[in-house]
C-alpha positions in Angstrom: 44.7 73.5 83.8 47.6 71.8 85.7 50.2 72.7 83.0 49.0 76.3 83.1 49.4 76.5 86.9 52.8 74.9 86.7 54.0 77.3 84.1 52.8 80.2 86.2 54.6 78.8 89.2 57.8 78.3 87.1 57.6 81.9 85.9 57.0 83.3 89.3 60.1 81.4 90.8 62.2 82.5 87.8 61.2 86.1 88.2 62.0 85.9 92.0 65.3 84.2 91.2 66.3 87.0 88.8 65.4 89.7 91.2 67.4 88.2 94.1 70.4 87.1 92.2 71.2 90.7 91.2 74.7 92.0 92.3 73.0 95.1 93.9 73.6 95.4 97.6 70.6 94.6 99.8 69.4 97.9 101.4 72.4 99.6 99.8 74.8 98.2 102.5 78.3 97.4 101.0 79.9 96.6 104.3 78.8 97.3 107.9 81.0 95.1 110.0 78.1 93.5 111.6 78.8 90.0 110.0 82.0 87.9 109.9 81.6 87.8 106.0 82.4 91.5 105.9 86.0 90.8 107.0 86.3 88.4 104.0 85.7 91.4 101.7 88.9 93.0 102.9 92.3 92.7 101.6 94.6 92.3 104.6 98.1 94.0 104.0 100.8 95.3 106.3 101.4 97.8 107.6 97.8 98.1 108.8 96.3 96.3 111.9 92.6 95.7 111.9 90.1 94.9 114.6 86.4 95.0 115.3 85.3 97.6 117.7 82.0 99.2 118.9 80.0 100.8 116.2 80.0 104.5 115.5 77.2 104.8 113.0 73.6 105.2 114.3 72.2 101.8 115.2 75.6 100.0 114.6 77.0 97.6 117.0 80.4 97.1 115.3 82.9 99.2 113.3 86.3 98.5 111.9 89.3 100.0 113.6 92.3 100.5 111.3 95.6 101.2 112.7 97.7 102.6 109.9 101.4 102.5 110.3 103.8 105.0 108.5 103.8 103.8 104.8 103.4 105.3 101.3 99.8 104.1 100.9 98.3 102.6 104.3 94.7 101.9 104.1 91.6 99.8 103.9 90.9 97.9 100.6 87.7 96.0 99.7 86.9 93.6 96.9 84.0 91.3 96.6 81.4 94.0 97.4 78.3 94.2 95.4 79.2 95.4 92.0 76.1 97.0 90.6 75.8 100.6 92.0 73.4 101.8 89.4 70.1 103.0 90.8 71.8 104.6 93.7 72.7 108.4 94.2 75.7 108.4 96.6 78.2 106.4 98.4 78.1 107.1 102.1 80.3 106.0 105.1 80.9 106.9 108.7 84.3 107.7 109.8 86.0 108.5 113.1 89.5 109.8 113.5 90.3 111.7 116.8 94.1 112.6 116.4 93.8 114.4 113.1 96.4 116.9 111.9 95.1 117.8 108.5 95.2 114.3 107.0 93.3 113.8 103.7 91.4 110.6 103.2 91.9 109.2 99.6 89.0 107.2 98.1 89.9 105.0 95.1 87.2 103.2 93.2 87.7 100.9 90.3 85.4 99.3 87.6 88.1 97.6 85.5 90.4 95.1 87.2 92.9 94.9 84.3 93.5 98.7 84.2 95.6 100.2 87.0 96.3 103.7 85.5 95.4 106.7 87.7 93.3 108.4 84.9 91.2 105.3 84.5 89.7 105.3 87.9 87.8 107.5 90.5 90.2 109.1 92.8 88.5 111.3 95.4 89.8 113.2 98.4 88.2 114.4 101.6 89.7 116.3 104.5 89.3 114.3 107.8 87.8 116.3 110.6 88.3 115.2 114.3 85.5 113.0 115.7 82.7 111.2 114.0 81.6 112.3 110.5 79.6 110.8 107.8 81.0 111.4 104.4 78.9 111.3 101.2 80.2 111.1 97.7 77.7 111.6 94.8 77.8 108.7 92.4 77.7 111.2 89.6 81.1 112.5 90.8 82.4 108.9 90.9 81.0 108.0 87.5 82.9 110.9 85.9 86.2 109.9 87.8 88.0 108.4 84.8 89.6 111.1 82.6 88.5 109.8 79.2 85.4 107.7 79.8 82.4 107.3 82.2 82.9 104.6 84.9 80.7 101.6 84.6 78.5 101.9 87.7 77.3 98.3 87.3 80.9 96.9 87.4 82.5 98.3 90.5 85.0 95.9 91.9 87.3 97.5 94.3 87.0 100.4 96.9 90.0 101.6 98.8 90.3 104.2 101.7 93.8 105.2 102.3 96.2 107.9 103.3 99.2 109.0 101.1 102.8 109.1 102.4 101.8 108.8 106.0 104.7 109.7 108.4 103.1 109.0 111.8 100.9 106.1 113.0 97.1 107.0 112.4 94.0 105.4 113.7 90.6 105.6 112.2 87.3 103.7 112.5 85.2 103.0 109.6 81.4 102.0 109.7 78.5 101.5 107.6 79.8 101.7 104.0 76.7 102.0 101.9 74.9 103.3 98.8 72.0 105.7 99.3 69.2 107.0 97.2 68.1 110.5 97.6 
């Protein structure tokens, strides 16, 4: 009897560990800037200045303010996010940009760190509207991003939000980057 109870306890703990050690984001949140660890997921590069500011998403206390200086590809780059996006339907984030003059936000998502070619990643574009907006990108669109293969949605390793060939300083706030189910 004692061995049977111990075996059941071991199996229950093992099942709990497998479920909780997955690389899926808890609650779908990839980065929400509510914790200091969120800043560790960013790659800090010039010519971009970052600071935490008041939140812009509903219920958010903090957002990231990115002051992009003129450059070829200024932006915000994340690595170390949960890699397994399978089981979700869309990538969603809140963005605020007040001084907008037709800028296009580029969204790059990679699943293979050793492959840098443009045709081997997701490369999306969204026009930035003035004010606060929620942007949603279906994961089916991201999965079909690479030209000759499907993206591995359980191996996402990098997400970059950037502008291309920016001639003027540009400020945006980013908040609540998450995966959602429909």
